[in-house]
N, C-alpha and C positions, 0 to 999 in steps of 0.2 A: 473554284478556288485554285490559285496558281500553285504549281508544284516545283519544288527544288530538290535536286539530288546532290548530296554532298558525299564525295568519295574520299574517305579519310577523316574520321571524326575523333581525332586525338585532342590535344589541348586547344589548338586553334580552331580546327574544324568543328569540334564539339561546341565551342563557344559560339561560333557562327550559327550552327544548327539550332541551339537553344534560343538564340535571339530571333531567328526567323520564325520559329514556332510561336514565340510570344507575339509576333506581329500577325498571327493568324494565317501564316503561309504553310501549306502542307509540305512538310520537310521529311525527307527520307535520307537516312545516313547509312553509309557502308563503312564497317570497321571490322578489325580482326576479332575483337571480343564482342560478347553480347551484352555488355554493360549498358544499362538503360540511360537514355537522356530524355528528360521530361518533355513530352509533347512531340517527340521525334520517333518515327518508325525506324527501327534498326534492322539492317540486313547484315548478317555475319558472313563475310567473304574475304578473299585474299586476291588482290589485284594481280599478283604474280601467278595465280592459278586460274586460268580462263574458265575451267569447268565450274568453279564456284560462283561465277558471275552470270550464269545463264538466266537466273531469275530477273536480272536487270533488263533483259530483252522486252519484258512486259511492262517495264516502268518507263513512262513517257513524260519526263519532266520538261518544263519550259526552260529551266536553267540548270546547268550542270556545273558543279564546282569540283575540281580535282585538287585535293589538298593532302596528299600523302607525304610520309617521311620515309626515307630509306632506313633500313635496319642497321646499316653500318657504313663506315667511311671507306668504301671500296668501289672501284669502277663497276664491278659486277652487280653490287647492290644498287647503285645509282641507275644502271641500265635497266635492271629488273623492275624497280619501283617507279621511276620517272618516265622512261621511254617505253618499255614493253607494257608496263602497267597502264599507262595512259592509252596506248594503242588498244589494249584489251577492252578498256572501258568504252572507248569511242566505237569499237566494233559492235557493242550492244545497242548502240543508238542509231545505227545506219537507217533504220526504218522509222525513226521518230520524227514525224513531220511537225510535231509541236515544239521542237527544240529551237529556242530563240537565241540563246547565248551560252557559251562555254567559257568558264574562267579556269585558268591554270595557275596555281600558286607556285611560282618559281622563286628565285633568289638573286640578290645582287652579286652573288658569286660568279655570275656570268661575266661581270666586269673584272677581268683579270688585270687590267691596266692600273698603274699607280699614278695618281694625279693630284696636284694641288688645286686644279681648276674644278669647278662644280660639274659633275657629270650628270646629264639628264637623258631622257628617252631618245633624243635625237643622235646621241653618240652610239656608234656601233659597238656592241659588246664583243670584247676579245677575251675569251676565257684563257686562264693560265694553268688550269689543272683539269683533271678528269671530271670533277664535280660540275664545274662550269660548262664543260663541253657537253656532258650528258643533259644538263638542264636546258641548254640551248637547243640540243637535238630534240628534246621533248617539246619545247616551245614551237619549233618548226612544224610539228605534226598538226598544229592548229590551222596552219595555212591551207590544209587540204579540205577543211570543212566548208559547208555551204550555209553556215549560220554566222552570226556575229561572235567574235572571240576577243578575249582580253587576257593578257599575261600580267600577272601581279608579281613584280620582283621585290620581295621583302628583304630588308636589311636584317641585322641581327635582332632576333626577338628576345625580349626580356619581359618579366612580369611575375605574377604569382607562381611560386615554386621554382623560378629560374633565378637563382641567387648566386651564380658563379662570381660576378663582379663584387658583390657584397662580401662573400667569403674570401675572395682574393685580397680585397682591401684590408682585411683584418690581419693579413700576413705580409707586410711590406717586403720581407726577405724573399718572397716568392714572386714578386712583381717581374714582368718580362724585362729583358735587357733592352728590347727595342721599344720605342715610343712611336707608334704609327697612328695615322688617321683611322677613325672608326665611325660607324653609323649604326643606328638602332631604331627599333620601333617597339612600343609597348604592346604586349599581346592584346590588350583590350582595344587599343586604337586600330590595330590591324584587323581585328574581328569586326569592329564597328564600321570600318571603311568597306570591308567586303559586303556587309549587310546593306550599307548605303548603295553600293554599286548594283547589288541584286535588285533592290527596289527600283532603281533607275532603269535597269534593263527590262524589268517586268512592266514598267510604265511606258516602254517604247522609246526611252531617251537614248541618244547617241553617246556611246562611250569610246574612249581611245583604245587602240589595240594593245597598249602597254602602259602600265603605271609603275614607277618606282615608289614603293611603300616604305617611307622612312620618316623620322621626325624632322623638325626644322633646324636642327643644330648638329652638323657633323662636329665631332670632337676628337681629341687625341685620347688614347687609352689612359695616359697618366693624368689628364685633367679629370676624368671620371673617377679614377682610383683615389686621387688626392682629395677630391670633394667628399667621396663616401667616407674615407678615412677620417677626415675632419669631423664629419657628422657623428662618427662612432667614437670620437675622442682617441683615435689611434695615432700615435706619434710616428709619422712616416718620414723618418730621416733618410730619405733616399734621393740622391741627385737625379734631377729630371733629364733623361737622355734627349738628345736632339730629335726632332721629328724626322722619321725615316719611313717612307713607304705608306701603304694604305691609299685610300681614295676618299674624296668628298662627294656626297651624292645630293642632288636637288630633289625636293618634293613639290616643286612648283606646279606640275601637272596634276598631282594629287589634290592640292589645295584649290586649284582652279575649278574643280568639280563643285565646290561649295561646301566640301566636308570640313569639319572643324576638329582639330586634334584635342583630345582631353589632356594629353601629356606632350606638349610641343617641344620639350627638350629633356635631357637626361635628368636634370635637377628635379623637375616636376614628377617624373616617373619614379626615380629612385627614392625621393622623399616619401611618396606614397607606399613604396615597398618597405622602407625602413619603419614607417609607422605601423604597417601591418605586422612586420616581424616583432616589433616591440610589444604590440598588443598580444600576440600569440605567446610570447615569453612571459608576459605578466599573468597569463591565465594558467601557466603551468604550476603544479603543486610546489610549494616551497622546497628548494633543495634540488630540483631536477635541472 
């Protein structure tokens, strides 16, 4: 039975882990807490504390997924979790002759440039802040490995429990002054794509060294907010600012793998979320 090690089993990594387990793949997850995930063997450890990772020396997966999140928006936290953490994990696998593929979950934050043109994987990433710089530094660690590697640059994740835009749409007075380009991916599509790539890697299929993971429709922030507000019957009497900044990202390479998005644009994804929120509210006791 193939074995997959997922380091970082939070919202996204946990979803990937549970789906791999359902496919009959032996899945081991590393996370801070010892909260169980059905079908997944959990190892409680901290990537910033190498001593807690010694147990991984005896785990020899065919596929490794590094899917952690920094504890805060500081350079120190990004270095500790993305750069040093990844280095610590890779050190536990130096003697693993079974390792076929390593996936690193990065972010489109590495593209600091602002562009009206569609950016794809052929465009050199030019970070504009510490976050992008640290993520790119971590990505470069993969170049030292002697197995296949793939960087997954995810755009803004939304989905169950991630209701920032819905909550913002309800309060037009709090909308941003600037209207910039934005890109997003539904959590379930991001997880499904990762599972798809893992099965391809285990089957010996060739994968690209990098994929931008985003939906098929870059949009402005105001287009999303105005659409959600209309669905909520919120009167958004706010003048639409001119489009300034941001970037537009292409998912052509992602779709070229044969993967199909469940939520190809923000309307499909947010309609699903709105339906879910409405259903949850209808189940609350009257008056809550």
